[in-house]
N, C-alpha and C positions, 0 to 999 in steps of 0.2 A: 487384644488387637494392638499392634505396635504402631508408632507414629509413622514409620516408613510405609506401612500398609495403608494408612489413612491418607497420606500425601499422594499416593498413586491413584486414588479415586477421583472421579469427576465431581463437579459441584452437585449435580443431580443425585449421584450416588451418596454423597455426603449428607445431603438433606434427607434422603430416605433412611440412611443409617441412623441419623440423629433421631428421627421420628420413631424408628424401631427400638432404639435404646431407651428413649423416654417411656415408651409403652411397657417395655420390660421392667424398667425401674418402678413404674406404677404397680405392676403385678407383684413384684417382689415386696414392695412396701405393704401391699394388701396382705400378702402371705405372712409377713412379719407381725402385722397387727392381729392376725387371727391365729398366731402360733403354729403356722403350718410350714414356715421356712426352715429347711433342713440345714442350709449352709449360709450363715449370715455374711460371710466374706464375699458372697456373690454381689451383695449391695455395693460394697466398696469397689469391686471390679467394674461394675456397670457405671458407677459415678465417674470413675477415672476415664472410662472409654468415652463418656459424654463430654468430659472436659477436653480430651484429646481432639475429638471431632470439632468441637466449638473453637478450639485454638487454631486449628488448621483453617477453618472457615474464616476466622477473623484475620489471620495472616494473609489470606488471599484477598480479602476486602481491602486491606491496607496497601497491598501491592497492586491491586487492580487486575489480578489475574483471573480470567474465566477459563478454567480448564475443562 
């Protein structure tokens, strides 16, 4: 997911996306612990996506924008 795609979403959509990404990260970590994870790079991608969403949420908080 690119930053431009994240910025186009509303606050409600961002909150839902963040919740979904955190859930996915939990599942991936569980798979890693049980040696069932096929692609370890997926962890890195999900973490970066979470960071992007959190960054956009924080930017909006600082600007006071409710989109």
